[in-house]
N, C-alpha and C positions, 0 to 999 in steps of 0.2 A: 763341191766336192764333199766325198765322204772318206769317211774313215775305213770302215768294213762294212761288209756284208755279211749275213749268216743268214742261213737257207735251215730250216727241219728239215727229218729225217727221222722215218719211220722203218728202211733196212738199210742202216747207215753201214756196213760193210760195201754195198752194193752200191752209194752214193758216191763212196770214197775210191770206191773203181773207178766210176763214170768220169767223176772230176778230176782225178791222178790224172787218167789218161787225155781227157780233153781242155784240160789248163797248162798241161803239158805242150803241148800245140802252141798255145800264144805265147809260150817263154814264163810262163808259172812255179813258183818253187814252194812244194810244202815245205812248213812250219814248223819246227821241231817240235815234238808233245812236252806239251805241259800244264803239270796239271794247277790250273788256276779254281780251282772251284768247284766249275760250272760240268755243264752234263759233258758225255762222251763226244767227242765229233773231231776233224782234223781244219788244216787252215794252209790256205797260200799268201805270194806276196810275191810282187817282182822284185827279182834276186838284185842285192842289194840297197833296198827299200824297207821302208819299218811300216810305212802305210803306203796304199791302203792293202788292206787287207780280206781275203772269203775264205769263209766256213757255211762246213755245213756239221752241224750235228744234231743231239737229239733235242725237243724244246725244254725250255729249265723249267716249265711248268710239268712236266712228262706225261704229259698228255702224245694223241699221235698227232703229228707231223700232216700239216695239209698244204697245198698249193693253193697260194693267193690269187685271187678272183681278178686279173687286172694286173696284176705283179710281173713286171719284169728283170730281169737283172742282162744287160748289157755289156759284152768284156770289148775294151778295145783292140784292134788288131794289127799289124805293123802294115800287112798289105792286104790284097786281095785274094794270093796263095793264101795265107794263115786265114783268113775266113772261110774257104772253102775244107782247109784241111779241120779246122776245129768242127767245122759240120758237119762231113763226113762221119770224122771220130767219132760224136757225140751217136751218130746215128747207128756204129757199130756196134757200139757198148753201150747200148737200150737205150738211146735215146728217142722221141720219134720227132719227123717233120711236119715245123710250119711255116716254113718257107726257103726254099731252093737258092744258093747263093746268087746275088743280082746287084742292081743297079735300080735303086730306087730311089731316082730322079727329084721324087715329090718331098722325100725328106731334105733335102740339098745336091747341090750339084759336087757329084762324085763319089757320094754317102753308095756303098756295097758293101751289103747287111744280108745274114744267113740266121732261118731262124728254129726251131726247134723245144723241144720239150724235156728236162730230163726226167733217167725212169720212173719219176714221182711226183711229175708233172708238171714240174716249176718251167714259164718259160724261159728263153735264154737267146740272147741275141749276142752273133759276134759281127763286129764291123767294122770297116774302116773309111773315110771321111778323107777326101781329097786335099782338105785344110790342115788336116791332124799331123 
């Protein structure tokens, strides 16, 4: 399990708006802004849970952010409808299609997922599995 995921952002306002819309579909809420001496950004978490957390922010090294080749962030959804809603919201807010919602039986029985890229090219998956 992970404690937090952090993606770099070049156009931070655009990325925050994208994730604010998409992550709300999954029930995640925005963290209060805190001056933690790190670069500017925003974070989200499940209500009433400290961890895990998800962040978009400017890179610590000051260089432009870039999407990782072979990197994917997957968000668990409560049901298939939530997968569909998150994916459609992502596309409406500047994301690009990488695979429409549907069953992916080669990943497991009842594995229902959708794939997209955020506005800066990071690959995302929204998934609900029968066993969760």
